[in-house]
gemmi code that builds the backbone of each chain (N, CA, C; Angstrom):
import gemmi

chains = {
    "A": [
        ("UNK", (7.721, 12.856, 17.166), (8.185, 11.661, 16.349), (7.703, 12.247, 15.000)),
        ("UNK", (8.257, 11.674, 13.694), (7.831, 11.979, 12.403), (6.380, 11.096, 12.359)),
        ("UNK", (5.381, 11.620, 11.283), (4.485, 11.056, 11.444), (3.414, 11.536, 9.829)),
        ("UNK", (2.913, 11.060, 9.500), (1.744, 11.000, 8.159), (0.495, 11.106, 9.134)),
        ("UNK", (-0.425, 12.441, 8.569), (-1.886, 12.314, 9.244), (-2.882, 12.579, 7.724)),
        ("UNK", (-4.120, 12.215, 7.989), (-5.093, 12.380, 7.148), (-6.383, 12.855, 7.644)),
        ("UNK", (-7.027, 13.895, 6.897), (-8.415, 14.446, 7.561), (-9.274, 14.899, 6.104)),
        ("UNK", (-10.317, 14.156, 6.732), (-10.920, 14.102, 7.839), (-10.850, 12.238, 7.554)),
        ("UNK", (-11.227, 11.874, 8.539), (-10.951, 10.263, 8.797), (-12.261, 9.574, 8.249)),
        ("UNK", (-13.445, 10.320, 7.891), (-14.438, 9.682, 7.877), (-15.431, 11.222, 7.136)),
        ("UNK", (-15.664, 10.539, 5.869), (-16.744, 11.792, 5.018), (-17.448, 11.256, 4.248)),
        ("UNK", (-18.789, 11.812, 4.537), (-19.868, 11.314, 3.759), (-20.217, 12.804, 2.882)),
        ("UNK", (-20.350, 12.293, 1.566), (-20.723, 13.567, 0.974), (-21.649, 12.928, -0.467)),
        ("UNK", (-22.219, 13.830, -1.019), (-23.373, 13.865, -2.340), (-22.714, 13.433, -3.555)),
        ("UNK", (-23.393, 13.339, -4.187), (-22.791, 12.853, -5.478), (-22.424, 14.237, -6.574)),
        ("UNK", (-21.526, 14.728, -7.123), (-21.661, 16.298, -7.545), (-20.870, 17.014, -6.780)),
        ("UNK", (-20.454, 16.964, -5.629), (-20.069, 17.659, -4.719), (-18.135, 17.534, -4.810)),
        ("UNK", (-17.608, 18.655, -4.364), (-16.427, 18.265, -4.736), (-15.783, 18.391, -3.338)),
        ("UNK", (-15.126, 17.548, -2.788), (-14.261, 16.966, -2.005), (-13.111, 17.184, -1.917)),
        ("UNK", (-12.692, 17.496, -0.783), (-10.964, 17.520, -0.860), (-10.415, 16.635, 0.375)),
        ("UNK", (-9.604, 15.834, 0.308), (-9.020, 14.976, 1.220), (-7.452, 15.743, 1.722)),
        ("UNK", (-7.273, 15.813, 2.836), (-5.801, 16.405, 3.216), (-4.570, 15.174, 3.930)),
        ("UNK", (-3.403, 15.523, 3.332), (-2.452, 14.626, 3.852), (-1.523, 15.367, 4.180)),
        ("UNK", (-0.892, 14.945, 5.247), (0.272, 16.110, 5.957), (1.427, 15.184, 6.380)),
        ("UNK", (2.336, 15.391, 6.134), (3.536, 14.479, 6.360), (4.781, 15.646, 7.365)),
        ("UNK", (5.310, 14.953, 7.979), (6.501, 15.473, 9.338), (7.572, 14.653, 8.707)),
        ("UNK", (7.666, 13.694, 7.856), (9.155, 13.151, 7.948), (9.813, 14.158, 6.770)),
        ("UNK", (9.490, 14.943, 6.332), (10.391, 15.941, 5.304), (10.421, 15.115, 4.044)),
        ("UNK", (9.498, 14.121, 3.795), (10.218, 13.247, 2.511), (9.715, 14.411, 0.839)),
        ("UNK", (10.453, 13.969, -0.047), (10.291, 14.540, -0.858), (8.856, 13.870, -1.722)),
        ("UNK", (8.923, 12.667, -1.588), (7.857, 11.584, -2.599), (6.336, 11.670, -1.588)),
        ("UNK", (5.708, 11.817, -2.475), (3.957, 11.907, -1.473), (2.988, 10.828, -2.435)),
        ("UNK", (2.687, 10.044, -2.011), (1.178, 9.628, -2.863), (0.019, 9.554, -2.428)),
        ("UNK", (-1.117, 9.061, -3.193), (-2.460, 9.069, -3.291), (-2.709, 7.583, -3.614)),
        ("UNK", (-3.228, 6.579, -2.844), (-3.789, 5.372, -3.143), (-5.092, 5.546, -2.766)),
        ("UNK", (-6.061, 4.454, -3.330), (-7.337, 4.210, -3.041), (-7.056, 2.493, -2.992)),
        ("UNK", (-8.294, 1.851, -1.875), (-7.951, 0.457, -1.762), (-9.641, 0.060, -1.649)),
        ("UNK", (-10.245, -0.773, -2.180), (-11.136, -1.391, -2.688), (-11.180, -2.707, -2.422)),
        ("UNK", (-12.606, -3.397, -1.593), (-12.488, -4.767, -1.727), (-12.251, -5.310, -3.002)),
        ("UNK", (-11.224, -6.695, -2.794), (-10.649, -6.965, -3.918), (-9.999, -6.683, -4.621)),
        ("UNK", (-9.412, -5.813, -4.435), (-8.607, -5.154, -5.276), (-7.102, -4.762, -4.308)),
        ("UNK", (-5.586, -4.143, -5.259), (-4.586, -3.983, -4.236), (-4.672, -2.508, -4.384)),
        ("UNK", (-3.811, -1.938, -3.733), (-4.015, -0.517, -3.504), (-3.743, 0.103, -5.298)),
        ("UNK", (-4.532, 1.038, -5.507), (-4.475, 1.547, -6.706), (-4.014, 3.160, -6.557)),
        ("UNK", (-2.876, 3.511, -7.659), (-2.101, 4.515, -7.326), (-3.127, 5.578, -8.104)),
        ("UNK", (-3.505, 7.054, -7.099), (-3.988, 7.986, -8.049), (-3.389, 8.954, -8.338)),
        ("UNK", (-2.712, 9.512, -7.901), (-1.613, 10.818, -8.055), (-0.101, 10.517, -6.974)),
        ("UNK", (0.889, 11.007, -7.903), (2.118, 10.901, -6.773), (2.672, 12.301, -7.094)),
        ("UNK", (3.758, 12.671, -6.290), (4.574, 13.778, -6.524), (5.767, 13.451, -5.864)),
        ("UNK", (6.428, 13.870, -6.760), (8.290, 13.799, -6.320), (9.090, 15.098, -5.578)),
        ("UNK", (8.120, 16.167, -5.506), (8.379, 17.109, -4.827), (7.472, 18.385, -4.849)),
        ("UNK", (8.150, 19.109, -4.229), (7.237, 20.732, -4.568), (6.752, 21.489, -5.406)),
        ("UNK", (5.466, 21.529, -6.500), (5.191, 21.717, -7.843), (5.301, 20.644, -8.755)),
        ("UNK", (5.601, 19.371, -8.010), (5.532, 18.401, -9.401), (4.346, 17.608, -9.051)),
        ("UNK", (3.547, 16.699, -9.693), (2.549, 16.085, -9.616), (2.622, 15.234, -10.885)),
        ("UNK", (1.869, 13.703, -10.449), (1.974, 12.898, -11.847), (0.608, 12.139, -11.920)),
        ("UNK", (0.320, 11.426, -12.770), (-0.970, 11.012, -12.718), (-0.742, 9.412, -12.201)),
        ("UNK", (-1.288, 8.839, -11.717), (-1.359, 7.202, -11.791), (-1.963, 6.420, -12.384)),
        ("UNK", (-2.419, 5.403, -11.813), (-3.254, 4.370, -12.912), (-4.889, 4.690, -13.008)),
        ("UNK", (-5.273, 5.374, -11.662), (-6.903, 5.834, -11.545), (-6.962, 7.287, -11.129)),
        ("UNK", (-6.455, 8.065, -12.049), (-6.444, 9.551, -11.861), (-7.617, 10.532, -12.037)),
        ("UNK", (-8.320, 9.542, -13.063), (-9.854, 10.424, -13.859), (-10.494, 11.001, -12.675)),
        ("UNK", (-11.184, 12.232, -12.523), (-11.945, 12.214, -11.514), (-11.416, 13.113, -10.352)),
        ("UNK", (-9.926, 12.816, -10.299), (-8.995, 13.203, -9.032), (-7.682, 14.203, -9.427)),
        ("UNK", (-7.749, 15.328, -8.361), (-6.418, 16.256, -8.756), (-5.851, 16.511, -7.751)),
        ("UNK", (-4.459, 16.897, -7.657), (-3.993, 17.053, -6.472), (-2.866, 18.355, -6.770)),
        ("UNK", (-2.231, 19.174, -5.563), (-1.279, 20.195, -6.019), (-0.022, 19.975, -5.047)),
        ("UNK", (0.726, 20.539, -5.048), (1.872, 20.210, -4.139), (2.582, 21.738, -4.475)),
        ("UNK", (2.362, 22.500, -3.162), (2.942, 23.674, -2.592), (3.800, 24.068, -2.048)),
        ("UNK", (4.010, 22.737, -0.766), (4.810, 23.234, -0.076), (5.383, 20.938, -0.071)),
        ("UNK", (6.435, 21.308, 0.842), (6.796, 19.545, 1.126), (5.718, 18.617, 2.184)),
        ("UNK", (5.316, 19.292, 2.815), (4.579, 18.742, 3.685), (3.140, 18.351, 3.086)),
        ("UNK", (2.754, 18.892, 2.464), (1.232, 18.823, 2.419), (0.800, 18.136, 0.727)),
        ("UNK", (0.042, 17.555, 0.683), (-0.776, 16.464, -0.851), (-2.093, 16.758, -0.628)),
        ("UNK", (-2.770, 17.619, -0.966), (-4.115, 17.666, -0.775), (-4.850, 16.888, -1.862)),
        ("UNK", (-5.694, 15.924, -1.644), (-6.458, 15.319, -2.785), (-7.919, 15.661, -2.794)),
        ("UNK", (-8.280, 16.348, -4.557), (-9.241, 16.921, -4.620), (-10.013, 16.119, -5.392)),
        ("UNK", (-11.759, 15.606, -5.093), (-12.696, 15.162, -5.796), (-13.258, 15.905, -6.474)),
        ("UNK", (-13.480, 16.228, -7.989), (-13.869, 17.691, -8.478), (-15.403, 17.828, -8.867)),
        ("UNK", (-15.843, 16.400, -8.708), (-17.139, 16.115, -8.851), (-17.711, 14.568, -8.047)),
        ("UNK", (-18.062, 14.496, -7.252), (-17.934, 13.253, -6.128), (-18.961, 12.016, -6.965)),
        ("UNK", (-18.798, 11.182, -7.619), (-19.262, 10.271, -8.160), (-19.246, 8.659, -6.862)),
        ("UNK", (-20.237, 7.850, -7.249), (-20.555, 6.873, -5.953), (-19.392, 5.983, -6.156)),
        ("UNK", (-18.713, 5.783, -7.615), (-17.669, 5.021, -7.768), (-16.538, 5.118, -6.913)),
        ("UNK", (-16.384, 6.530, -6.558), (-15.173, 6.868, -6.086), (-15.703, 6.876, -4.359)),
        ("UNK", (-16.767, 6.115, -3.752), (-16.327, 5.833, -2.260), (-15.550, 4.786, -2.524)),
        ("UNK", (-14.657, 4.939, -1.421), (-13.442, 3.825, -1.186), (-12.537, 4.319, 0.049)),
        ("UNK", (-11.652, 3.270, 0.243), (-10.636, 4.103, 1.372), (-9.470, 4.794, 0.767)),
        ("UNK", (-9.338, 6.106, 1.129), (-8.198, 6.353, 0.754), (-6.546, 6.476, 1.680)),
        ("UNK", (-5.867, 6.101, 0.880), (-4.618, 6.119, 1.808), (-3.431, 7.281, 1.079)),
        ("UNK", (-3.197, 8.081, 2.132), (-1.956, 8.481, 1.669), (-0.653, 8.312, 2.170)),
        ("UNK", (0.422, 8.357, 1.278), (1.759, 7.706, 1.924), (2.862, 8.610, 1.470)),
        ("UNK", (4.535, 8.702, 2.037), (5.310, 9.100, 1.728), (6.700, 8.819, 1.979)),
        ("UNK", (7.347, 8.945, 0.903), (8.566, 7.980, 0.913), (9.710, 8.808, 0.719)),
        ("UNK", (11.097, 8.402, 1.496), (12.148, 9.214, 1.126), (13.156, 8.487, 0.144)),
        ("UNK", (12.799, 7.475, -0.448), (13.645, 6.722, -1.184), (12.503, 6.154, -2.240)),
        ("UNK", (13.050, 5.123, -3.109), (12.108, 4.344, -4.144), (11.509, 3.371, -3.732)),
        ("UNK", (11.652, 2.576, -2.361), (11.161, 1.192, -1.298), (10.247, 1.293, -0.250)),
        ("UNK", (10.314, 2.182, 0.684), (9.858, 2.421, 1.615), (8.814, 3.423, 1.698)),
        ("UNK", (7.423, 2.878, 1.726), (6.475, 4.058, 2.043), (5.974, 3.785, 3.172)),
        ("UNK", (5.494, 5.044, 3.692), (5.033, 5.392, 4.979), (3.307, 5.847, 5.100)),
        ("UNK", (2.612, 5.162, 5.871), (1.168, 5.233, 5.031), (0.839, 6.199, 6.263)),
        ("UNK", (-0.809, 6.922, 5.990), (-1.376, 7.658, 6.699), (-2.205, 6.578, 7.607)),
        ("UNK", (-3.429, 6.827, 8.297), (-4.276, 6.037, 8.695), (-5.589, 5.911, 7.952)),
        ("UNK", (-5.774, 6.333, 6.849), (-6.555, 6.125, 5.881), (-8.021, 7.407, 6.185)),
        ("UNK", (-8.422, 7.516, 4.758), (-9.794, 8.260, 4.792), (-10.864, 7.319, 4.303)),
        ("UNK", (-11.842, 7.311, 5.105), (-12.927, 6.614, 4.429), (-13.968, 7.289, 3.769)),
        ("UNK", (-14.046, 7.550, 2.474), (-15.397, 8.486, 1.856), (-16.591, 7.519, 1.173)),
        ("UNK", (-17.620, 7.813, 1.322), (-18.931, 7.750, 1.053), (-19.046, 8.617, 0.234)),
        ("UNK", (-19.653, 8.464, -1.040), (-20.508, 9.338, -1.991), (-21.848, 8.732, -2.176)),
        ("UNK", (-22.680, 9.570, -1.316), (-24.147, 9.024, -1.736), (-25.120, 9.615, -3.204)),
    ],
    "B": [
        ("UNK", (1.898, -7.982, -18.625), (1.969, -7.046, -18.168), (2.329, -7.097, -16.762)),
        ("UNK", (2.729, -6.333, -15.985), (3.289, -6.144, -14.490), (1.885, -6.748, -13.801)),
        ("UNK", (2.213, -7.715, -13.114), (1.398, -8.238, -11.911), (1.917, -9.134, -11.123)),
        ("UNK", (0.891, -8.824, -9.688), (1.513, -9.584, -8.247), (0.045, -10.204, -8.180)),
        ("UNK", (0.078, -11.518, -8.030), (-1.060, -12.290, -7.011), (-0.570, -12.872, -6.137)),
        ("UNK", (-1.464, -12.952, -5.461), (-1.571, -13.115, -3.937), (-2.276, -14.426, -3.587)),
        ("UNK", (-1.749, -15.213, -2.837), (-2.647, -16.257, -2.414), (-2.206, -16.850, -0.740)),
        ("UNK", (-3.092, -17.576, -0.132), (-4.994, -17.227, -0.369), (-4.984, -16.510, -0.356)),
        ("UNK", (-6.401, -15.687, -0.938), (-7.185, -14.727, -0.551), (-7.409, -14.716, 1.353)),
        ("UNK", (-7.726, -15.542, 1.702), (-7.633, -15.575, 3.003), (-7.697, -16.904, 3.766)),
        ("UNK", (-7.483, -16.316, 4.788), (-7.045, -17.713, 5.700), (-7.145, -17.980, 7.192)),
        ("UNK", (-7.801, -18.952, 7.817), (-8.019, -18.985, 8.662), (-7.147, -20.043, 9.883)),
        ("UNK", (-6.507, -19.483, 10.769), (-5.827, -20.698, 11.273), (-6.227, -20.285, 13.053)),
        ("UNK", (-4.983, -21.648, 13.735), (-5.800, -21.677, 15.498), (-4.155, -20.721, 15.551)),
        ("UNK", (-4.444, -20.139, 16.983), (-3.528, -19.526, 17.524), (-2.290, -20.635, 17.665)),
        ("UNK", (-0.924, -19.964, 17.700), (0.007, -20.697, 18.045), (0.351, -21.830, 16.602)),
        ("UNK", (-0.502, -21.911, 15.349), (-0.136, -22.851, 14.573), (0.973, -21.664, 13.431)),
        ("UNK", (1.347, -22.357, 12.529), (2.094, -21.625, 11.570), (1.420, -21.599, 10.329)),
        ("UNK", (1.961, -20.666, 9.541), (1.310, -20.447, 8.292), (2.352, -19.987, 7.141)),
        ("UNK", (2.007, -20.121, 5.509), (2.827, -19.688, 4.581), (1.679, -19.092, 3.879)),
        ("UNK", (2.151, -17.637, 3.345), (1.620, -17.076, 2.572), (2.109, -16.728, 0.843)),
        ("UNK", (1.925, -16.817, 0.007), (2.476, -16.788, -1.431), (2.283, -15.490, -1.866)),
        ("UNK", (3.369, -15.055, -2.811), (3.062, -13.952, -3.628), (3.930, -14.410, -4.844)),
        ("UNK", (3.310, -13.915, -6.383), (3.985, -14.701, -7.296), (3.568, -13.196, -7.939)),
        ("UNK", (4.838, -13.132, -8.831), (4.811, -11.603, -9.877), (5.328, -12.225, -11.163)),
        ("UNK", (5.316, -10.869, -12.186), (5.356, -10.905, -13.269), (6.103, -9.567, -13.777)),
        ("UNK", (6.426, -8.897, -12.728), (6.994, -7.454, -12.808), (8.583, -7.827, -13.329)),
        ("UNK", (8.605, -6.806, -14.330), (10.070, -7.017, -15.097), (10.667, -5.344, -15.600)),
        ("UNK", (11.650, -5.004, -15.299), (12.943, -5.602, -14.287), (12.119, -5.522, -12.953)),
        ("UNK", (12.886, -6.314, -12.456), (12.476, -6.550, -10.765), (13.754, -5.868, -10.229)),
        ("UNK", (13.487, -5.042, -9.299), (14.030, -4.413, -8.536), (14.221, -5.006, -6.826)),
        ("UNK", (13.168, -5.298, -6.478), (13.129, -5.620, -4.905), (11.424, -5.572, -4.604)),
        ("UNK", (11.471, -6.809, -3.855), (10.094, -7.100, -3.084), (9.917, -6.680, -1.802)),
        ("UNK", (8.600, -6.301, -1.524), (8.311, -5.945, 0.098), (6.984, -6.375, 0.830)),
        ("UNK", (6.978, -6.734, 1.816), (5.853, -7.331, 2.482), (5.634, -6.224, 2.985)),
        ("UNK", (3.722, -6.055, 3.404), (3.223, -5.157, 3.932), (2.563, -5.745, 4.965)),
        ("UNK", (2.389, -5.285, 6.178), (1.092, -5.836, 7.270), (0.106, -4.680, 7.471)),
        ("UNK", (-1.064, -5.157, 7.023), (-1.986, -3.989, 7.370), (-3.042, -4.317, 8.471)),
        ("UNK", (-3.336, -3.767, 9.885), (-4.034, -3.989, 10.599), (-5.718, -3.314, 9.963)),
        ("UNK", (-6.792, -3.733, 10.369), (-7.791, -3.552, 10.143), (-8.442, -2.297, 10.618)),
        ("UNK", (-8.244, -1.081, 9.363), (-8.903, 0.418, 9.657), (-7.070, 0.896, 9.731)),
        ("UNK", (-6.376, 0.553, 9.293), (-4.887, 1.486, 9.850), (-4.278, 1.151, 8.009)),
        ("UNK", (-3.180, 2.349, 7.963), (-2.428, 1.838, 6.432), (-1.371, 0.949, 6.649)),
        ("UNK", (-0.841, 0.415, 5.700), (0.080, -0.804, 5.591), (1.526, -0.466, 6.299)),
        ("UNK", (2.170, -1.118, 7.039), (3.070, -0.911, 7.764), (4.264, -1.719, 6.845)),
        ("UNK", (5.437, -1.543, 6.999), (6.541, -2.762, 5.956), (6.773, -3.468, 7.321)),
        ("UNK", (7.339, -4.872, 6.259), (7.543, -6.055, 7.206), (8.782, -6.081, 7.387)),
        ("UNK", (8.913, -6.131, 5.434), (10.234, -6.842, 5.058), (10.660, -6.256, 4.060)),
        ("UNK", (11.916, -6.221, 3.513), (12.661, -6.048, 2.173), (12.981, -7.240, 1.634)),
        ("UNK", (13.293, -7.923, 0.508), (13.807, -8.355, -0.336), (14.423, -8.075, -1.430)),
        ("UNK", (15.664, -7.917, -1.772), (16.517, -7.374, -2.709), (16.568, -8.715, -3.978)),
        ("UNK", (17.244, -8.531, -4.994), (17.593, -9.545, -6.019), (18.519, -10.694, -5.270)),
        ("UNK", (19.167, -9.911, -4.644), (19.993, -11.452, -4.506), (19.905, -11.951, -2.924)),
        ("UNK", (18.678, -11.555, -2.217), (18.682, -12.222, -1.108), (17.431, -13.515, -1.109)),
        ("UNK", (17.575, -14.412, -0.134), (16.762, -15.443, -0.540), (15.862, -15.382, 0.680)),
        ("UNK", (16.358, -15.029, 2.094), (15.049, -15.423, 3.321), (15.690, -14.013, 4.306)),
        ("UNK", (14.835, -13.950, 4.826), (14.974, -12.852, 5.584), (14.044, -12.905, 6.584)),
        ("UNK", (14.834, -12.531, 7.929), (13.440, -12.838, 8.318), (13.413, -11.227, 9.666)),
        ("UNK", (12.374, -11.301, 10.027), (11.937, -10.060, 11.016), (11.002, -10.740, 12.432)),
        ("UNK", (11.467, -11.342, 13.253), (10.679, -11.984, 14.667), (10.727, -13.317, 14.149)),
        ("UNK", (8.948, -13.036, 14.203), (8.430, -14.468, 13.587), (7.965, -14.345, 11.719)),
        ("UNK", (8.749, -13.730, 11.794), (8.120, -13.770, 10.272), (9.378, -13.510, 9.400)),
        ("UNK", (9.313, -14.569, 8.208), (10.414, -14.912, 7.417), (9.892, -14.956, 6.153)),
        ("UNK", (10.636, -14.023, 5.331), (10.204, -13.819, 3.958), (11.413, -14.563, 3.080)),
        ("UNK", (10.779, -15.169, 2.077), (11.733, -16.108, 0.733), (11.654, -15.465, -0.231)),
        ("UNK", (12.416, -15.716, -1.248), (12.108, -15.200, -2.673), (13.093, -15.712, -3.708)),
        ("UNK", (12.128, -16.075, -4.157), (13.007, -17.041, -5.528), (12.905, -16.156, -6.809)),
        ("UNK", (13.882, -15.349, -7.401), (13.796, -14.192, -8.272), (13.944, -15.173, -9.398)),
        ("UNK", (14.199, -16.936, -9.197), (14.242, -17.636, -11.077), (12.379, -17.265, -11.168)),
        ("UNK", (12.199, -18.011, -10.233), (10.530, -18.814, -10.403), (9.476, -17.159, -10.232)),
        ("UNK", (10.324, -16.241, -9.861), (9.199, -15.010, -9.443), (8.155, -15.514, -8.106)),
        ("UNK", (8.802, -15.819, -7.336), (7.969, -16.222, -6.156), (8.484, -15.549, -5.068)),
        ("UNK", (7.624, -15.491, -3.939), (7.873, -14.867, -2.663), (6.842, -15.337, -1.462)),
        ("UNK", (7.092, -15.920, -0.597), (6.454, -16.435, 0.695), (6.899, -15.715, 1.828)),
        ("UNK", (6.013, -15.701, 2.825), (5.790, -15.152, 3.921), (5.566, -16.090, 5.002)),
        ("UNK", (6.126, -16.743, 5.721), (6.011, -17.493, 6.978), (6.048, -16.916, 8.054)),
        ("UNK", (4.984, -17.357, 8.944), (4.644, -16.836, 10.217), (4.803, -17.695, 11.158)),
        ("UNK", (5.455, -17.555, 12.057), (5.728, -18.689, 13.159), (4.970, -18.575, 14.725)),
        ("UNK", (4.352, -19.663, 15.137), (4.081, -19.779, 16.267), (2.740, -18.501, 16.550)),
        ("UNK", (1.559, -18.388, 15.656), (0.987, -17.341, 15.407), (0.253, -16.849, 16.805)),
        ("UNK", (-0.085, -15.387, 16.287), (-0.725, -14.933, 17.639), (-1.711, -13.796, 17.128)),
        ("UNK", (-2.391, -13.547, 18.357), (-4.050, -13.289, 17.933), (-3.319, -11.708, 17.189)),
        ("UNK", (-2.452, -10.993, 17.526), (-2.116, -10.107, 16.947), (-1.985, -10.249, 15.528)),
        ("UNK", (-1.321, -11.185, 14.969), (-0.874, -11.482, 13.724), (-2.196, -10.960, 12.757)),
        ("UNK", (-3.244, -11.230, 13.155), (-4.673, -10.903, 12.417), (-4.554, -10.002, 11.659)),
        ("UNK", (-4.612, -10.019, 10.460), (-4.277, -8.629, 9.410), (-4.201, -8.908, 8.427)),
        ("UNK", (-4.419, -7.940, 7.279), (-3.790, -8.480, 5.675), (-2.575, -8.016, 5.291)),
        ("UNK", (-2.132, -9.190, 4.593), (-0.707, -9.371, 4.337), (-0.304, -8.755, 2.901)),
        ("UNK", (0.185, -7.898, 2.689), (0.293, -7.495, 1.010), (2.002, -7.159, 0.540)),
        ("UNK", (1.785, -8.264, -0.501), (3.020, -8.213, -1.422), (3.032, -7.251, -2.431)),
        ("UNK", (4.412, -6.411, -2.347), (4.543, -5.332, -3.438), (5.974, -5.451, -4.081)),
        ("UNK", (5.640, -5.783, -5.335), (6.968, -5.223, -6.197), (7.669, -4.161, -6.828)),
        ("UNK", (8.670, -3.842, -6.586), (9.027, -2.528, -7.264), (10.035, -3.051, -8.759)),
        ("UNK", (9.354, -2.383, -9.916), (10.263, -2.752, -10.532), (10.828, -1.161, -11.485)),
        ("UNK", (12.132, -1.632, -11.998), (12.797, -0.192, -11.959), (13.245, -0.436, -13.275)),
        ("UNK", (13.350, 1.020, -13.814), (14.227, 1.211, -15.581), (14.899, 2.225, -15.369)),
        ("UNK", (15.985, 2.602, -15.399), (16.376, 4.114, -15.466), (16.209, 4.541, -14.156)),
        ("UNK", (16.058, 5.765, -14.281), (15.765, 6.345, -12.665), (14.085, 6.267, -12.281)),
        ("UNK", (13.608, 5.479, -13.264), (12.093, 5.139, -12.775), (11.438, 4.704, -12.273)),
        ("UNK", (11.133, 4.148, -11.405), (10.461, 2.799, -10.526), (8.943, 2.645, -10.120)),
        ("UNK", (8.328, 1.478, -10.000), (7.011, 1.023, -10.164), (6.369, 0.133, -9.168)),
        ("UNK", (5.847, 0.612, -8.605), (5.435, -0.294, -7.791), (4.111, -0.950, -7.815)),
        ("UNK", (4.236, -2.343, -7.801), (3.150, -3.031, -8.120), (2.594, -4.000, -6.692)),
        ("UNK", (1.246, -3.690, -6.491), (0.700, -3.973, -5.391), (-0.317, -5.276, -5.631)),
        ("UNK", (-0.063, -6.316, -4.476), (-1.178, -7.616, -4.786), (-2.124, -7.251, -3.726)),
        ("UNK", (-3.340, -7.832, -3.929), (-4.816, -7.553, -3.512), (-4.359, -8.049, -1.791)),
        ("UNK", (-3.409, -8.862, -1.610), (-3.418, -9.371, -0.235), (-4.005, -10.240, 0.112)),
        ("UNK", (-3.714, -11.002, 1.243), (-3.951, -12.151, 1.937), (-4.385, -11.685, 3.271)),
        ("UNK", (-6.026, -12.233, 3.668), (-6.587, -11.396, 4.897), (-6.271, -12.850, 6.081)),
        ("UNK", (-5.501, -12.525, 6.654), (-5.080, -13.856, 8.196), (-6.080, -13.572, 9.134)),
        ("UNK", (-6.825, -14.457, 9.326), (-7.489, -14.211, 10.708), (-6.727, -15.468, 12.058)),
        ("UNK", (-6.203, -15.146, 12.614), (-5.765, -16.156, 13.672), (-6.729, -16.169, 14.886)),
        ("UNK", (-7.594, -17.035, 15.292), (-8.686, -17.713, 16.131), (-7.795, -18.045, 17.348)),
        ("UNK", (-8.615, -18.087, 18.778), (-7.752, -18.881, 19.690), (-8.172, -19.697, 20.128)),
    ],
}
model = gemmi.Model(1)
for chain_id, residues in chains.items():
    chain = gemmi.Chain(chain_id)
    for i, (resn, *xyz) in enumerate(residues, 1):
        res = gemmi.Residue()
        res.name, res.seqid = resn, gemmi.SeqId(i, " ")
        for name, pos in zip(("N", "CA", "C"), xyz):
            atom = gemmi.Atom()
            atom.name, atom.element = name, gemmi.Element(name[0])
            atom.pos, atom.b_iso = gemmi.Position(*pos), 0.0
            res.add_atom(atom)
        chain.add_residue(res)
    model.add_chain(chain)
structure = gemmi.Structure()
structure.add_model(model)
structure.setup_entities()
């Protein structure tokens, strides 16, 4: 069955370190997204991609970067982790404009 | 500004009871609206999608309604079960030309007590 996976599921890091969160989907979807979810907030879009070599900034992109070298993967990199980036991160993919399929999430703690 | 507001923030009901969750939006132009269920520690999963022309849509014990004139949607859960305990998130899709934007609500946390 097609799926979307994220790794690691939990990560603890220190302020200033570079961190990369992996996202892999086997739906063969062109569209992939990264969100963060914090208490009291809806899902907030960090970056998204509509295909290989395409990346776009979302509403909270500062301090994050992505690259899309193939259809299946969209890794999210925190260039220099900050405590404000402690959050739960979700990756999603979609084949059309409407339904997104989400991964299980990565809980990131920045100390 | 495009916004989606959900109410209540949280809700506790007894197993077997019904409940209704609300979603108000100011997204324009409107394309469609989707309800997601998010179990604790997991990613959201789509429950139902409502297009502009649809007023009601059911998915088992879940019934979503949409009033495009007042820009309101509701999700009604009938005969609640313990497995309904989750967060329910409303997302409105706005589109213009070939671009689209998803506006996510903060969700309603529903707790079903035995």
